[in-house]
C-alpha positions in Angstrom: -0.1 0.0 -0.1 3.0 2.3 0.7 4.7 1.9 -2.2 1.4 2.3 -4.4 1.2 5.6 -2.9 4.5 6.6 -3.3 4.4 5.7 -7.1 0.9 7.4 -7.5 2.5 10.2 -5.7 5.3 10.5 -8.2 3.3 10.6 -11.3 1.1 13.0 -9.8 3.9 15.5 -9.1 6.0 14.7 -12.4 2.9 15.6 -14.3 2.2 18.5 -12.5 6.0 19.6 -13.5 5.4 18.7 -17.1 2.1 20.7 -17.4 3.0 24.0 -15.4 6.6 23.9 -17.2 4.4 23.4 -20.3 2.1 26.5 -19.8 5.3 28.7 -18.7 6.9 27.8 -22.0 3.9 29.0 -24.1 3.3 32.2 -21.9 7.0 33.1 -22.3 6.4 32.4 -25.9 9.3 30.0 -26.3 9.2 28.5 -29.5 10.7 25.0 -30.8 14.5 25.5 -30.9 15.1 23.3 -34.2 14.1 25.3 -37.3 14.5 25.2 -40.7 17.6 27.5 -41.0 19.2 25.3 -38.3 19.2 25.3 -34.4 18.2 28.4 -32.6 20.5 28.8 -29.8 18.5 31.7 -28.1 15.4 29.2 -27.7 17.2 26.2 -26.7 18.8 28.1 -23.7 15.7 29.5 -22.5 13.8 25.8 -23.2 16.7 24.7 -21.2 16.4 27.1 -18.6 12.8 26.7 -17.9 12.9 23.3 -17.6 16.0 23.2 -15.8 14.8 25.5 -13.0 11.5 24.8 -13.3 11.3 21.3 -12.2 14.0 21.9 -9.6 11.8 24.9 -8.2 8.5 23.1 -8.3 10.2 20.1 -6.3 11.4 22.6 -3.6 8.0 24.3 -3.3 6.3 20.8 -2.7 9.0 19.3 -0.5 7.3 19.9 2.8 4.0 18.1 1.4 5.9 15.2 -0.2 8.2 14.6 3.0 4.6 14.4 4.9 3.2 12.2 2.3 6.0 9.9 1.5 7.3 9.3 5.0 3.8 9.7 7.0 5.4 12.6 8.8 3.0 14.0 11.5 3.3 17.7 12.4 3.3 18.5 16.1 0.7 20.7 17.3 2.7 23.3 19.6 -0.2 24.1 21.7 -1.3 20.3 22.6 2.3 19.0 22.7 3.4 17.5 25.9 6.1 15.1 27.0 8.6 14.0 24.4 7.0 15.9 21.6 6.9 19.1 23.9 10.5 18.7 24.6 11.0 18.7 20.6 8.9 21.4 19.9 10.5 23.7 22.8 14.1 22.7 21.4 13.3 23.4 17.8 11.7 26.6 18.3 14.7 27.7 21.0 17.6 26.9 18.2 15.5 28.6 15.4 15.1 31.9 17.6 19.1 31.6 18.3 19.5 31.2 14.5 17.2 34.6 13.7 14.8 32.4 11.7 11.8 34.8 10.6 9.5 31.8 11.4 9.3 29.1 13.5 9.7 25.9 11.5 6.9 23.0 11.6 8.2 20.4 13.9 7.4 16.8 12.7 7.9 13.1 14.0 7.1 10.0 11.6 7.4 6.5 12.8 10.4 4.5 11.2 13.3 2.7 13.0 15.6 4.6 10.7 18.2 6.7 12.7 17.3 9.9 10.7 16.1 13.8 10.8 15.7 16.3 8.0 14.9 19.9 7.4 13.0 20.9 4.2 10.7 23.7 2.8 11.0 26.3 0.1 11.8 29.0 2.3 13.4 30.0 6.0 9.8 30.9 7.2 8.2 28.0 5.7 10.3 25.2 7.0 10.0 21.5 8.7 12.3 19.8 10.9 11.0 16.2 11.3 13.0 13.2 13.3 12.3 9.8 13.0 11.1 7.3 16.1 14.6 5.4 15.6 16.6 8.8 16.2 14.5 9.3 19.2 14.7 5.9 20.7 18.6 5.5 19.9 20.1 8.9 20.8 20.4 10.4 23.9 18.7 13.8 24.2 21.8 16.2 24.2 22.5 14.4 20.9 18.9 14.8 19.5 19.6 18.6 20.2 23.0 18.6 18.5 21.4 16.8 15.5 18.2 19.5 15.7 21.0 22.2 15.9 22.2 20.9 12.4 19.1 20.9 10.8 18.1 24.3 11.9 21.6 25.6 10.8 20.4 24.1 7.3 17.4 26.1 7.2 19.0 29.5 8.6 21.7 29.1 6.1 19.5 28.7 3.1 20.7 25.4 2.1 17.3 24.0 0.5 17.4 27.0 -2.0 21.2 27.0 -2.6 21.1 23.5 -3.6 17.6 24.2 -5.9 19.7 26.9 -7.4 22.6 24.6 -8.2 20.6 21.7 -9.1 18.5 24.0 -11.7 22.0 25.2 -13.4 23.3 21.6 -13.6 19.8 20.5 -14.9 19.8 23.5 -17.4 23.2 22.9 -18.9 22.0 19.0 -19.3 19.4 19.8 -21.0 21.0 22.6 -23.3 24.5 20.7 -23.8 22.7 17.2 -24.5 20.4 18.5 -27.0 23.1 20.6 -28.8 25.2 18.0 -29.3 22.6 15.4 -30.2 21.6 18.0 -33.0 25.1 18.2 -34.2 25.4 14.3 -34.6 22.4 13.7 -36.6 23.3 16.0 -39.1 26.0 13.2 -40.1 23.1 10.8 -41.0 20.7 10.7 -43.3 17.8 12.9 -43.0 15.0 10.2 -42.8 16.8 9.0 -39.5 17.8 12.2 -38.0 14.7 12.4 -35.7 15.5 9.1 -34.2 18.9 9.7 -33.9 18.7 12.9 -32.4 15.8 11.4 -29.8 18.6 8.7 -28.8 21.3 10.4 -28.5 19.7 12.9 -26.7 18.6 10.5 -24.2 22.0 9.1 -23.5 23.2 12.0 -23.2 21.4 13.3 -20.4 22.0 10.1 -18.6 25.8 10.5 -19.0 26.0 14.4 -18.2 23.1 14.0 -15.3 25.7 11.5 -13.6 28.2 13.8 -13.7 26.1 16.6 -12.7 25.3 14.5 -9.7 28.7 14.6 -8.7 28.8 18.3 -8.8 26.0 18.5 -6.8 27.0 16.1 -4.4 30.3 17.9 -3.9 28.7 21.2 -2.9 26.4 19.4 -0.6 28.8 18.0 1.3 30.7 21.2 2.0 26.9 22.8 3.0 27.2 19.5 5.5 30.6 20.9 7.2 29.1 24.1 7.3 25.5 23.1 9.0 27.9 20.9 11.5 29.6 24.3 12.6 26.5 26.2 12.5 24.8 23.5 14.8 27.7 23.8 17.1 27.3 27.2 17.7 23.6 27.0 18.2 23.0 23.6 20.5 27.1 23.7 21.7 30.2 21.9 20.2 30.1 19.0 22.4 26.6 18.3 22.0 26.9 18.7 17.7 30.1 16.1 18.5 27.9 13.6 20.4 25.5 13.8 18.2 28.0 12.5 15.3 29.1 10.1 17.6 25.7 9.0 18.3 25.0 8.7 14.4 28.1 6.7 13.9 27.5 4.1 16.7 24.0 3.6 14.7 25.6 3.2 11.6 25.5 -0.6 11.6 22.0 -1.1 12.8 19.0 -2.0 10.4 17.9 1.5 8.7 14.7 1.6 6.6 15.5 2.5 3.2 14.3 6.2 2.6 12.5 7.0 -0.9 14.4 8.8 -3.3 13.0 12.2 -3.1 14.4 12.6 0.6 17.7 10.4 0.3 19.7 13.8 0.2 18.1 14.7 3.8 19.6 11.9 5.7 22.4 13.2 8.2 24.3 9.7 7.9 24.8 7.0 5.6 27.3 4.1 4.4 29.5 4.9 1.9 33.0 4.3 0.5 35.3 4.2 -2.6 33.7 5.5 -5.7 30.3 5.8 -4.4 31.9 8.7 -2.0 31.9 10.9 -5.3 27.9 10.7 -5.3 27.5 10.9 -1.3 25.4 14.1 -0.3 26.9 13.6 3.3 30.6 13.7 4.2 32.0 10.6 6.3 31.0 11.0 9.9 34.7 10.2 11.0 35.8 13.4 9.0 32.8 15.4 10.4 33.8 14.7 14.0 37.5 15.3 13.4 36.8 18.6 12.0 34.6 19.5 15.0 36.9 18.4 17.5 39.5 20.6 15.8 37.7 23.5 15.6 38.4 26.1 18.3 
């Protein structure tokens, strides 16, 4: 049932993205980039920019809603919260005030054995901080506070928007150069085969260039994680942030539920090594701990 729900949501969101961007292309008067006179570079650039940035920002706009639907995150009502939920809300609000956020983020909880927490949302004023049952069960409160400081720091640093902009740039370059190269290749085949060759080469290049783009995005994501660690240390305290990372490291070998791809980049920790490190959105926990311990 959960998998069926995810598939339906995935199809619905992608349909929404396609319809929305198609409408925007028409409103902007962006015409087909292949004309009888050859390739129209301006139209191709506009096409690539709208599709590249449009898809990224629509996904960002829906990020809170998708996280709730995909993971079953239950937003805690700050008016009626008690016990552990009261502590979560109070801690996030305190950290958010320290970070100078323009509005308090929603605080959520989801029932999963994975040891995870994440922050998402389209703006600093419309953010969500959520933690899993596994994280609350496995970590001490001081460690959880360090994790929450890290997530609030992501919001304060504007990381969601920054990474969306970067993803939009990568998407636009992939779309532009895949079609540019495919058009050049198609000119060297018979006219009746050009459309099929252009289509096949475009798909192949989009896959290959997207893989290279993932490496670029992952590299900048790791830089933002180090920055969020420093921010978490300032908000919650350096020892609590180090304790949080050490607690996550201790749970690394525990069985974790596989997160949906749409929120995989939100995980605060994960297993990786070798070539996979190029695609890792988070640095190794050992390196993160070492840097915090070495900081003054």
